[in-house]
C-alpha positions in Angstrom: 86.1 179.0 123.0 85.5 179.9 126.6 87.8 178.8 129.3 86.2 177.6 132.5 87.6 178.7 135.8 88.5 175.4 137.5 87.4 176.7 140.9 83.9 176.8 139.4 83.9 173.2 138.3 82.5 171.8 141.5 85.6 169.6 142.0 85.6 167.7 145.3 88.5 169.0 147.4 90.0 166.7 150.0 92.6 168.0 152.4 95.6 165.7 152.9 96.0 166.7 156.5 95.2 169.5 158.8 98.8 170.6 159.1 99.2 171.5 155.4 97.3 173.6 152.9 97.7 170.9 150.2 94.5 170.1 148.4 93.5 167.2 146.1 91.1 168.2 143.4 88.9 165.6 141.8 88.0 166.5 138.2 86.3 164.7 135.3 88.8 164.0 132.5 86.8 165.9 130.0 86.9 169.1 132.1 90.6 168.6 132.7 91.2 168.2 128.9 89.4 171.4 128.2 91.4 173.3 130.8 94.7 171.4 130.6 96.8 174.5 130.6 95.2 175.8 133.8 95.4 172.4 135.5 99.1 172.1 134.7 99.8 175.7 135.9 98.1 175.0 139.2 100.0 171.7 139.6 103.4 173.3 138.8 103.1 176.7 140.4 100.8 176.1 143.4 101.8 172.4 144.0 98.2 171.3 143.8 97.2 167.7 143.1 94.4 166.5 140.7 92.7 163.1 140.4 91.1 162.8 137.1 87.9 160.7 136.9 86.2 158.8 134.2 82.5 158.1 134.9 83.2 159.0 138.6 86.0 156.5 138.9 89.5 157.8 139.7 91.8 156.9 136.8 95.0 159.0 137.1 96.6 161.5 139.3 98.6 164.7 138.3 101.5 166.0 140.4 104.4 168.3 139.7 107.3 166.6 137.8 109.9 167.5 140.4 107.8 165.9 143.1 107.3 162.8 141.0 111.0 162.4 140.5 111.5 162.7 144.3 108.8 160.0 144.8 110.4 157.7 142.2 113.8 158.2 143.8 112.5 157.0 147.2 111.4 153.7 145.5 115.1 153.0 144.6 116.2 150.1 146.9 119.6 151.9 147.5 117.9 155.1 148.6 115.4 153.1 150.8 118.4 151.4 152.5 120.1 154.8 153.2 116.8 156.1 154.6 116.4 153.0 156.8 120.0 153.4 158.1 119.4 157.1 158.8 116.3 156.3 160.8 118.3 153.7 162.8 120.9 156.3 163.5 118.3 158.7 164.8 116.7 156.0 167.0 120.2 155.1 168.4 120.9 158.8 169.2 123.7 159.1 166.6 122.7 162.7 165.7 124.1 166.1 166.1 122.6 169.6 166.0 122.2 171.2 162.5 124.2 174.2 163.7 127.2 172.0 164.4 127.1 170.4 161.0 126.8 173.8 159.3 129.7 175.1 161.3 131.8 172.2 160.1 130.8 172.9 156.5 131.8 176.6 156.9 135.1 175.6 158.5 135.8 173.2 155.7 134.9 175.7 153.0 137.2 178.3 154.6 140.1 175.9 154.6 139.5 175.0 151.0 139.3 178.6 150.0 142.6 179.4 151.8 144.4 176.5 150.1 143.2 177.6 146.7 144.5 181.2 147.4 147.9 179.9 148.4 148.2 177.9 145.2 147.6 180.9 143.0 
């Protein structure tokens, strides 16, 4: 059995945007089945996307499981509410520089470490 290099499958590549290097590969289901291990590796390792087609019609998309979990999480109404509130805070100017937040975390960690040392 000979494995086919997916780059030679004449898949149609569609860039998502000019700012990213992410590519969407369109591939017939039969070729994806033959090369499933390679497709999965490219999805997982290189964060590539594949749209599998049957008779030229897009049927299913393949993406990394971690990214799928992130996507599904954003569909949770509670998470959407938190994102909406965060965006409102940003528009209202209720923000602070990341450096200030990190400094606060470092100070808090140092206090907690000092407390633990005094207890032991």
